[in-house]
C-alpha positions in Angstrom: 92.5 88.4 104.2 89.2 90.1 104.3 85.6 89.0 104.3 82.5 90.9 103.3 79.3 90.6 105.4 75.6 92.0 105.1 75.0 95.0 107.1 72.3 94.9 109.8 70.0 97.8 110.9 72.1 98.2 113.9 75.1 99.3 111.8 73.6 102.3 110.3 75.2 104.9 112.8 78.7 103.3 111.9 78.1 103.5 108.2 77.1 107.1 108.6 80.2 107.6 110.5 82.4 106.0 107.6 80.4 107.9 105.0 80.9 111.2 106.7 84.7 110.5 107.3 85.1 109.4 103.5 83.4 112.7 102.3 84.4 115.3 104.8 88.2 114.2 105.2 88.7 114.3 101.5 87.0 117.7 100.7 88.8 120.4 102.5 87.4 123.2 100.4 83.7 123.0 101.1 81.4 125.4 102.4 79.0 125.2 105.4 76.3 125.2 103.1 77.7 122.1 101.4 78.4 120.4 104.7 74.7 120.8 105.6 73.6 119.4 102.3 76.3 116.4 102.9 74.9 115.6 106.2 71.3 115.7 104.9 72.3 113.4 101.9 74.1 110.8 104.3 71.2 110.6 106.7 68.8 110.0 103.8 70.9 107.8 101.7 72.6 105.6 104.0 69.3 104.0 105.3 68.0 103.7 101.7 71.2 101.8 100.5 71.5 99.7 103.4 70.8 96.4 101.6 73.9 97.2 99.1 76.3 97.9 101.9 78.7 95.3 103.0 81.0 95.3 106.3 84.6 94.6 105.7 85.8 92.2 108.3 89.4 91.1 109.2 90.0 88.8 111.9 86.5 88.9 113.2 86.9 92.8 113.5 84.9 95.3 111.4 87.6 97.4 109.6 85.3 99.4 107.1 82.6 99.1 104.6 81.8 98.7 101.0 79.0 100.0 98.9 78.8 98.7 95.3 75.6 99.3 93.2 74.4 99.1 89.6 75.3 102.1 87.4 74.8 102.7 83.8 76.6 100.0 81.8 78.5 98.5 85.0 78.8 99.0 88.7 79.6 102.0 90.8 82.2 101.7 93.6 80.0 104.0 95.7 82.2 104.0 98.9 85.3 101.9 100.1 86.0 103.1 103.7 88.8 101.4 105.8 89.4 102.7 109.3 92.8 104.3 109.7 94.8 101.6 111.4 93.8 99.2 108.7 95.0 101.3 105.8 98.2 100.5 103.6 97.5 96.8 104.4 96.5 95.8 101.0 92.9 95.3 101.8 91.5 98.0 99.9 93.6 96.8 96.9 92.4 93.2 97.4 88.9 94.5 97.3 89.4 96.4 94.1 91.3 93.4 92.5 88.1 91.2 93.4 85.8 93.7 91.9 87.9 93.9 88.7 87.5 90.1 88.4 83.7 90.2 88.9 82.8 93.1 86.6 83.8 94.4 83.3 83.1 98.0 83.9 83.5 99.8 87.3 82.9 103.5 87.9 83.7 105.6 91.0 83.9 109.2 92.2 86.8 110.4 93.9 87.5 113.9 95.3 90.5 115.8 93.6 92.2 116.4 96.9 92.3 112.4 97.5 95.7 112.3 95.6 96.6 108.8 97.4 93.3 107.2 96.0 93.4 108.9 92.6 97.1 107.2 92.4 95.9 103.8 93.4 93.0 103.9 90.9 95.0 104.8 88.1 97.3 101.8 89.0 94.0 99.7 88.4 93.8 101.5 85.1 90.9 103.8 86.1 90.8 106.8 83.9 89.1 110.0 84.4 86.0 110.4 82.1 84.3 113.5 84.0 85.2 116.3 86.1 83.3 118.5 88.5 84.5 121.3 90.7 85.6 119.1 93.6 85.5 115.3 92.1 86.5 112.9 89.4 84.4 110.4 87.7 86.6 107.4 87.0 86.0 104.4 85.0 87.8 100.9 84.4 86.9 98.7 81.7 88.3 95.3 81.0 89.9 94.6 77.9 87.4 92.6 75.8 
């Protein structure tokens, strides 16, 4: 259904676009100052994390990206982004299912306004373990 491939240096601008979309489309109540901080963060962090990014490919077309990194006692699903026309096709669910098969503990941050994603993560048995003003930290842990 999908394939994950390593990112090349020429994909940096695409990854930044995806990261901006993930953050800014799911956080309506942020100030201009916060937006500036986000832009600086994305411009600094995307190139630094390049080796951890994967492109999501469907039928030889780039449809999004995935960023998973080591975190605490598990991994952090730092970003999963699908282009609009590839959403609601079970691609994201398949990726999360595969991550759950590979890892015992998965963390992720999600904006409180992103109700659709929160509902999906709860279906996969992620629970909210921490709250900030704008986001939740959620955790999945396999029954061992």
